GUBAKE-919589 format. One line per 8 residues: their letters; for each residue x, y, z of C-alpha. Coordinates in steps of 0.001 Angstrom, whole numbers, plus 500000, padded with zeros to 6 digits. Example, Ala and Ser with C-alpha at 12.3 -4.5 7.8 and 13.67 -1.06 7.14 Angstrom:
2
AS) 512300:495500:507800  513670:498940:507140
//
This chain:
760
XXXXXXXX) 487129:482568:472803  489187:485733:472970  492959:485466:472740  494732:485710:476083  498408:485461:476811  499783:483220:479545  503485:483373:480274  504834:480146:481740
XXXXXXXX) 508173:480561:483491  510164:477478:484434  511511:477926:487946  512296:474525:489440  513237:471341:487587  512989:467918:489107  516225:466860:487485  514904:463790:485622
XXXXXXXX) 517074:462666:482741  514232:461441:480499  512534:464014:478267  508868:463684:477311  505895:465612:475943  503887:467713:478397  500176:467789:477567  497694:470011:479343
XXXXXXXX) 494586:472166:479242  493904:475728:480368  490488:476968:481464  488879:479802:483407  485522:479470:485165  485059:476191:483316  485621:477718:479865  488555:476412:477855
XXXXXXXX) 490945:479128:476659  491964:478994:473019  494668:480946:471209  496768:481063:474373  500467:481763:473904  502550:479679:476312  506256:480316:476741  509041:478681:478754
XXXXXXXX) 511824:481260:478363  514614:479217:479961  513962:476408:477476  513265:478842:474626  510076:476913:473892  506673:478302:473024  503303:476955:471936  499722:478054:471354
XXXXXXXX) 496689:476382:472928  494161:475113:470409  490402:475721:470237  489802:473093:472947  492293:474695:475349  494931:472005:474841  498647:472749:474735  501807:470646:474456
XXXXXXXX) 505523:471048:475092  507993:468659:473523  511196:467412:475144  510543:468443:478742  511902:466489:481685  509528:465154:484321  509505:467164:487535  508116:470162:489369
XXXXXXXX) 507735:473563:487743  506716:476978:488999  504374:478362:486359  503763:482066:485809  500281:482665:484373  499115:485874:482775  495358:485363:482831  492342:487422:481866
XXXXXXXX) 492407:491156:482526  494622:492035:485506  494936:488468:486830  498514:487268:487117  499498:484135:489010  502359:481839:489967  501415:478201:490541  503296:474971:491099
XXXXXXXX) 502643:472051:488758  504007:468527:488754  504718:467066:485311  504458:463273:485676  504306:460387:483259  500852:459739:481757  499287:462572:483788  498097:465640:481822
XXXXXXXX) 498513:469087:483389  495174:470724:484198  495138:474450:485032  491896:476113:486166  492502:479818:486794  489373:480359:488909  490615:477861:491529  493781:479813:492327
XXXXXXXX) 494004:481738:495611  495504:485059:496650  498884:483574:497634  499416:482622:493993  498813:486167:492746  501965:487734:491346  503371:490753:493188  503671:493218:490313
XXXXXXXX) 505610:495713:492463  508518:493287:492062  509638:493302:488381  510777:489688:488738  507049:488889:489089  506929:486271:491840  504135:485367:494197  504438:485961:497947
XXXXXXXX) 505713:482420:498599  508717:482761:496322  509755:486285:497331  512776:486598:499603  511145:489409:501615  507687:489319:503232  504794:490540:501111  501006:490522:501285
XXXXXXXX) 498514:490770:498429  494901:491858:498904  492664:490741:496045  489610:492628:494831  487302:490294:496763  489151:491023:500011  489157:494761:499331  485384:494862:498954
XXXXXXXX) 485143:493658:502569  488152:495472:504054  488401:498845:502354  487702:501935:504373  487695:505711:503860  491467:505889:503362  494222:503473:502379  495926:503355:505783
XXXXXXXX) 492687:502223:507437  492118:499633:504692  495486:497975:505411  495363:498180:509197  494813:494433:509701  497754:493259:507576  500469:491815:509833  503291:494311:510270
XXXXXXXX) 501114:497196:509027  499420:499769:511274  497383:502921:510943  498574:506391:511853  495088:507844:511436  494286:511545:511364  490520:511222:511630  488430:509638:508886
XXXXXXXX) 489895:511670:506052  493614:510940:506162  496471:509178:507896  499841:507507:507498  500563:503879:506567  502960:502429:509152  505086:499423:508137  507220:497850:510849
XXXXXXXX) 507133:501097:512835  508161:503346:509931  505963:505879:508155  505975:509180:506240  509001:509553:503903  510109:505958:504600  506992:504267:503187  506379:504641:499465
XXXXXXXX) 502794:504424:498190  502498:503660:494473  499747:503602:491911  500432:500894:489321  504155:500850:490234  504675:504615:490054  504763:507161:492903  501596:509038:493874
XXXXXXXX) 503409:512408:493958  501193:514071:496569  502005:515833:499871  501348:512879:502198  505006:512510:503225  505123:516170:504303  502500:515850:507036  500313:513084:508517
XXXXXXXX) 497143:515146:507987  497646:515084:504206  495658:512383:502444  497467:509516:500729  495868:510278:497379  494896:506735:496398  491167:506029:496419  490457:502669:498054
XXXXXXXX) 487084:502415:496289  488836:502080:492901  491532:499568:493914  491509:496143:492224  494525:494784:494075  496838:496095:496797  500371:494784:497362  502361:495399:500541
XXXXXXXX) 506134:494828:500557  507435:494812:504125  511027:495845:504720  513358:497880:502487  512262:498010:498834  514727:500796:498084  516318:498773:495317  513100:498995:493323
XXXXXXXX) 511690:502400:494235  514361:504536:495883  514873:506005:499343  511185:506598:499965  510773:502817:500200  513377:502207:502906  510591:501062:505244  508305:499372:502742
XXXXXXXX) 506054:499767:499704  502312:499783:499137  501329:499335:495486  497695:500019:494535  496554:498512:491225  493568:499505:489112  492406:498774:485563  492337:502332:484197
XXXXXXXX) 494928:501348:481571  494138:497821:480395  497199:495584:480165  495433:492665:478429  492822:492791:475697  489235:491579:476079  485956:491329:474171  482732:493313:474500
XXXXXXXX) 481722:495385:477517  482193:494541:481176  482243:496418:484436  480442:496884:487701  478639:499185:490095  478900:499325:493865  476842:501102:496491  477737:501416:500170
XXXXXXXX) 475882:503025:503075  476330:503066:506832  474231:503918:509865  474317:507178:511814  477696:506321:513357  479497:507226:510103  476715:508456:507794  478693:507034:504863
XXXXXXXX) 477229:507099:501359  479368:505866:498474  478891:504810:494887  481287:503483:492252  480780:502901:488529  483362:501083:486389  483051:500307:482657  485468:498564:480285
XXXXXXXX) 484707:498451:476588  486515:496977:473595  486079:499699:470973  487790:497529:468344  489745:494270:468381  492835:496190:469483  491527:499356:471222  490325:499001:474826
XXXXXXXX) 488720:501775:476899  487919:502387:480562  485752:504836:482493  485167:504950:486229  483530:507394:488618  483098:507469:492395  481303:509664:494894  481759:509462:498660
XXXXXXXX) 480466:511396:501652  480387:510876:505421  479286:512908:508403  481134:513622:511635  481598:510165:513114  480405:508944:516476  482864:507922:519192  482292:505719:522244
XXXXXXXX) 484099:508060:524660  485318:511590:525134  487397:513024:522322  490166:513762:524830  491745:510729:526452  491884:510352:530223  495684:510098:529956  495915:513512:528278
XXXXXXXX) 493394:514971:530710  495522:513901:533674  498789:514926:531996  497468:518465:531612  496998:518619:535377  493202:518651:535501  491881:517304:538768  488184:517579:537925
XXXXXXXX) 486348:514836:536133  486272:514988:532357  483369:516890:530840  480901:514998:528695  480325:517685:526071  482272:515907:523312  481032:512409:524079  479172:510806:521210
XXXXXXXX) 480578:512634:518189  483990:513783:516992  483497:517150:515393  484947:518098:512019  485597:514541:510786  483301:514531:507759  484614:513647:504296  483413:514534:500804
XXXXXXXX) 485167:513080:497760  484574:512383:494087  486566:511683:490975  486705:510075:487560  489182:508168:485377  489359:507727:481609  491805:505363:479928  492588:503843:476515
XXXXXXXX) 494919:501001:475506  496000:500118:471969  497291:496559:471500  499563:495161:468826  501344:491865:468204  504166:492851:470565  502333:494483:473472  500358:497669:474070
XXXXXXXX) 500433:501422:474697  497960:503107:477023  497045:506598:478184  494800:507746:481017  493606:510884:482770  492347:511005:486364  490776:513788:488387  490350:513452:492182
XXXXXXXX) 488740:515830:494672  488601:515446:498449  487455:517776:501240  487889:516575:504812  488113:517902:508336  491069:517858:510726  489710:516912:514159  490965:518722:517231
XXXXXXXX) 492677:521515:515267  490256:524425:515496  491969:527819:515386  490942:530488:517847  490466:533987:516453  489970:537087:518578  487601:539705:517254  486397:542979:518647
XXXXXXXX) 482695:542945:519564  480221:545427:520974  477889:543048:522756  480413:541110:524818  481715:542206:528127  485408:543030:527864  485046:543810:524172  486527:540499:522885
XXXXXXXX) 484859:537489:521293  486697:534196:520954  485569:532387:517826  486924:528974:516874  487126:528107:513190  487568:524505:512157  490370:523478:509818  489551:521538:506655
XXXXXXXX) 491631:520442:503688  490327:520902:500154  492371:518854:497685  492421:518570:493902  494665:516231:491944  494922:515446:488249  497154:512755:486758  498166:511988:483179
XXXXXXXX) 499628:508499:482745  501258:506917:479709  502110:503245:479978  503382:500617:477571  504952:497223:477169  506902:495779:474245  507593:492037:474095  510635:491033:472069
XXXXXXXX) 511001:487750:470227  511557:484753:472463  514850:484134:470699  516146:487604:471652  518279:488229:474726  515994:491023:475888  512462:489790:476618  510323:492862:477349
XXXXXXXX) 510447:496613:477919  507986:498311:480272  507591:502088:480214  505531:504279:482534  505356:508088:482534  503263:510131:484937  502543:513871:485122  500820:514967:488337
XXXXXXXX) 499300:518305:489292  498493:518255:493020  497173:521092:495168  495387:521413:498458  494289:524392:500509  494069:524361:504280  490835:526190:505026  490356:528045:508301
XXXXXXXX) 486626:528601:508241  485994:530354:504944  489560:531652:504602  492511:529937:502924  495386:529594:505385  498047:527735:503400  498178:526302:499871  500370:523250:499189
XXXXXXXX) 501281:522494:495566  503197:519599:494090  503766:519418:490334  505739:516324:489437  506801:514167:486515  508132:510627:486765  509511:508201:484179  510179:504545:484909
XXXXXXXX) 511551:501919:482500  512200:498223:483109  514074:496036:480601  513818:492305:481258  516504:490008:479863  516879:486277:479362  519459:483821:480583  523035:485052:480989
XXXXXXXX) 525253:482430:482645  522015:481004:484086  521004:484411:485500  517927:486332:484359  516630:489648:485581  515791:493266:484869  517605:496547:484292  515781:499720:485278
XXXXXXXX) 515892:503506:485006  513842:505995:487001  513615:509793:486839  511460:512199:488827  511144:515971:488960  509158:517514:491818  508278:521209:492229  506898:521644:495732
XXXXXXXX) 505657:524799:497431  503686:525813:500500  502407:529396:500426  500541:531243:503158  500832:532560:506686  501446:529064:508097  503819:527751:505439  506806:526403:507369
XXXXXXXX) 508431:524762:504298  510198:526841:501648  509501:526099:497941  511903:523584:496400  512630:521589:493261  513828:518001:493708  515265:515922:490859  516153:512245:491168
XXXXXXXX) 517999:510046:488666  518237:506320:489368  519471:503134:487724  519030:499637:489107  519509:495982:488275  518039:492860:489859  519234:489368:488912  518025:485894:489879
XXXXXXXX) 519021:482287:489368  517432:478916:490085  519507:476234:491805  518594:472645:492674  516797:473413:495933  516893:477174:496230  516263:480447:494454  518787:483298:494677
XXXXXXXX) 518552:487048:493975  520871:490033:494147  520563:493650:493078  522079:497139:493022  520640:500653:492783  522286:504049:492376  520433:507303:493083  521475:510890:492409
XXXXXXXX) 519417:513694:493992  519493:517453:493495  517406:519881:495592  517196:523562:494627  515654:526464:496515  515779:530217:496024  517088:530755:499544  519420:527885:500442
XXXXXXXX) 522340:526472:498478  521654:523620:496057  522243:520230:497664  523527:517340:495518  523879:513856:496977  524304:510242:495877  522986:507006:497360  523868:503359:496770
XXXXXXXX) 521746:500378:497793  522365:496631:497505  520529:493446:498405  521192:489716:498515  518447:487167:499105  517487:483530:498742  514536:481199:499257  515564:477676:500288
XXXXXXXX) 513254:474690:499737  513839:472682:502922  511195:470107:501961  508179:470014:499672  506241:471872:502388  508805:474100:504138  510669:477092:502682  513243:479340:504347
XXXXXXXX) 513575:482900:502924  516595:485053:503805  517315:488611:502706  520079:491104:503506  519737:494708:502350  521845:497830:502717  519589:500704:501622  520267:504423:501588
XXXXXXXX) 517666:507199:501877  518548:510771:501016  516971:513516:503169  513856:515216:501830  513398:518931:501255  511123:519057:504318  513814:517576:506569  516436:519932:505163
XXXXXXXX) 514597:523238:504867  511640:523430:507282  511681:526867:508946  514871:527758:507021  513471:530788:505205  515421:533243:507317  512255:534804:508722  512412:536279:512224
XXXXXXXX) 509547:534103:513488  509304:530342:513550  506137:528906:512009  504445:525965:513760  503359:522786:512018  499704:522838:513013  498997:519171:512283  501526:517984:514874
XXXXXXXX) 501350:521113:517095  505124:521468:516986  507699:523805:515508  509972:521810:513211  513374:523174:512190  515153:521618:509237  518847:520813:509084  520679:521514:505769
XXXXXXXX) 523653:519447:507021  521767:516147:507046  523312:513285:505084  521961:510008:503757  520709:507470:506260  521660:503824:505707  519349:500970:506687  521060:497598:507124
XXXXXXXX) 518173:495150:507264  518307:491409:507877  515124:489412:507201  514631:485690:507781  511468:483658:507675  509843:480266:507692  506879:479242:505525  504854:476036:505544
XXXXXXXX) 502166:474879:503096  500457:471496:503207  496976:471092:501761  494753:473384:503871  497341:474287:506514  499639:477335:506253  502196:478972:508523  504267:482154:508068
XXXXXXXX) 506978:483594:510310  509161:486634:509583  511887:488048:511838  513635:491328:511044  516514:493370:512424  517077:496798:510900  519968:499003:512047  519684:502468:510524
XXXXXXXX) 522864:504550:510600  522353:508342:510610  518615:507895:511197  516842:511241:510676  514403:512183:513429  512916:515182:515206  514673:515873:518504  513021:517971:521195
XXXXXXXX) 515055:521073:522076  513241:521895:525323  512315:525331:523974  508800:526627:523364  507374:529460:521299  503958:530570:522553  503599:527186:524306  504434:525267:521115
XXXXXXXX) 507437:522911:521596  510411:523305:519257  511997:520295:517506  515007:520112:515194  515946:517416:512673  518973:515469:513892  520695:512161:513099  521555:509182:515262
XXXXXXXX) 521765:505424:514902  518443:503651:515403  517503:499974:515607  514160:498493:514550  513504:494833:515272  510459:492619:515506  508432:489781:514053  505222:488862:512207
XXXXXXXX) 503553:485464:512320  500305:483847:511270  498872:480374:511013  495734:479320:509115  493692:476190:508513  490703:475268:506321  488404:472263:506433  484954:471034:505379
XXXXXXXX) 482537:469650:507952  479866:466988:507495  477104:469556:506995  478372:471205:503811  480167:474095:505532  483677:475262:504628  485486:476632:507686  488631:478772:507836
XXXXXXXX) 490664:479799:510878  493574:482205:511253  495711:483399:514160  498238:486228:513829  500589:488405:515846  503168:491138:515211  505515:493332:517224  508067:496081:516564
XXXXXXXX) 510641:497554:518958  512636:500675:518027  515337:502520:519948  517830:505269:519251  521512:504756:520004  521284:506827:523208  518761:504354:524628  515651:506458:524104
XXXXXXXX) 512641:505119:522228  511678:506068:518683  508282:507839:518890  504912:506484:517711  505907:502822:517480  502754:500655:517378  502301:498155:520227  502265:494391:519834
XXXXXXXX) 499060:492874:518472  497452:489451:518539  494263:488362:516866  492321:485805:514949  489636:485163:512359  486900:482564:511925  485159:482240:508579  482392:480006:507317
XXXXXXXX) 481264:479505:503730  477955:477740:503123  476691:477765:499569  476223:481375:498512  476600:482667:502087  479815:483684:503845  480378:484742:507458  483580:486138:508949
XXXXXXXX) 484434:487255:512488  487810:488898:513104  489295:490040:516407  492392:492108:517210  493848:492866:520639  496399:495668:520674  498596:495795:523780  499179:498996:525706
XXXXXXXX) 502215:501021:524698  504497:502354:527436  507795:502356:525531  507757:506084:524835  509821:508962:523579  510248:511795:526107  507360:513903:524806  504910:511016:524210
XXXXXXXX) 501972:509836:526287  501179:506130:526776  498306:504415:525006  495926:501938:526599  495210:498525:525087  492042:497918:523097  489969:495141:521556  488564:495409:518042
XXXXXXXX) 485911:492921:516891  484349:492985:513413  481660:490870:511765  481048:490477:508021  478169:488674:506310  477832:488448:502544  475904:486558:499902  476618:485974:496224
XXXXXXXX) 473872:485981:493590  474742:484482:490207  472671:485405:487157  472997:484856:483430  474341:488366:482814  475080:489723:486284  476882:488538:489390  476035:490334:492624
XXXXXXXX) 477562:490460:496074  475521:491840:498977  477365:492439:502239  476887:493778:505755  479815:494648:508003  479725:495635:511672  482905:497464:512661  484072:497856:516276
XXXXXXXX) 481312:495504:517373  482245:495975:521062  482006:499787:520730  485416:500127:522394  487579:503231:522666  490345:502696:520071  493371:504963:519943  496207:504086:517575
XXXXXXXX) 499590:504832:519132  501111:505657:515717  498672:508548:515284  499810:512107:516048  496332:512951:517382  495487:509747:519258  494752:511611:522506  492227:513992:520957
XXXXXXXX) 490696:511829:518210  489741:508187:518897  488568:505954:516069  484841:505575:515329  482557:503593:517608  480313:500748:516505  479103:501221:512927  477159:499128:510425
XXXXXXXX) 477986:499267:506713  475892:497602:504023  476637:497394:500326  475831:495811:497005  478285:495152:494186  477088:494026:490744  479444:492943:487946  478758:491987:484348
//
């Protein structure tokens, strides 16, 4: 057996006076794990499992413990165990479910049940079924999370009604450093095909990741840099293809190899292409058609296909990790390429012609985005002695070179560049007056520019320096946390004066154990977000003409006088777990002082409306809830059921509505597992949205039904998963209210996707 480290963290003690010897075994997929290091930091005890997977702890009191398990490869779990007299502890890693997976985006490393704020974890098995062409579409069915799609190639992740610069998307706990926050048509540069786990933190995570996380965090994990050692060679291949509705063809190769006992390597490659996707209706909605004053019936010329929605993408990753007795150091290089169309944004050019009456020819050229991104990552962890006050130091450095060109036909219209470096360090410490926690430091340097005839943002350099601390303590029947973060930001341009600002964020949370089955999480956060260069300096170059933002078809004017916005968020919840029954409820109220938004001026330039960044108090409030149940019938079938709902309301202080707030949703899932076969039917009903900002159009309700069928094949050397998924089974017209282009670009119609994944 290869040596694997499992870190056991004592969280809850039953309070028994008598001390005894805990005996147990650790296994994975039926194989006993030897050479396992097991540590209980609060007791300053450690042991090593023997060749039969047995371990012991002396002088432990009987009672319940929350155990933190660092398993094979990227697996990391929290589980509850009950240490009782004459009953050995048996831990089988393969039996653990997704709720016990540790949320690595939180440096305190808890699972979703122990966290004081709502979180969702998607495992690799779920991602194989759910992942789509972009990350925002992959997460669209998570409660509290919506899609702000911009065709098949890009879109914004919406968490509790907030998107863009208020939602931070990470790769292995460090920012992506792309241009997605600048515009909704810019791809969130995280490839869903390569993801091994995705974590969603709902509500302010500013304490951990700065102002860009004031609405929430999405953390995408991969295995490019191995964080645990392994033996031999392992990996997998995956192939996906769809029918003519999407014309998707995708392939993924992933290989992990132990070059020596201490040197691990990784290589992965993906290739993806789609055609222009089919739609079940006209590209233009009936609501937009009527709003434009057309009395005639809608033409049918665009029915059946949404032009300029094809996607082509490829990329590769290479990584190495060197392990020692105290941890590891790793380095990786990634190269991503993506070319995709922007639907409904063809530019009209007027050219002189000899063969056309009147002498003019109107020629429309489609707009596409051609993106290249390269990333160098260095990552390490050093574990101190268990007797030391400091327990571990995590370091992560990233250097990103991002560029994309907006192509108008064959010509380059605008080139966006973002060269950025980021350093993040987390130092975990042991017990101090019964408190344990982490100190952190974060630095980022971002050089951003947009050059070309349609560049409405002036070049800028943004530097951020941050320090933070998060502390926790276990009490008899509850778990408490508090934290602080300080940010200092400096933005330089060649035209405007340098802007220097500070921000301070704080949080206080607790999870109360009402009974063995019921828990009550509460969290209060005051989080500050400093304005971005785009909000400050859009159309502030001093030029005589204002430049429109083509993606949103608006003219956006920045405001150099903007100050930090402060989100005061109150989160409460209720969670129930009893055998195969589970219930989750989360209520939130978020008052944002000096909320930064685009306010319509009433002016137009060549029929393009003019907006200016302003500040006003805004209130976001809502809920998320789901209930699930599993059972086995008398015929050997394992059934699972789930119902869910979510809703967000958002208003400005003057009584007007915040734009692009998703409507309420309700839905359910039915799953059946029979032997090697699995069937799943999921349904979502999105209500209509008529709570609108002044310049918005309403969105009709829709129904989305999806069917998935898969089968597992187990061999001596290979495991295979074959799957078929039918998306939008009802072939309904689906328009997401959070999308800027919902009225000219509906989501795809009915499509069938089939795939095969083989691992070894």
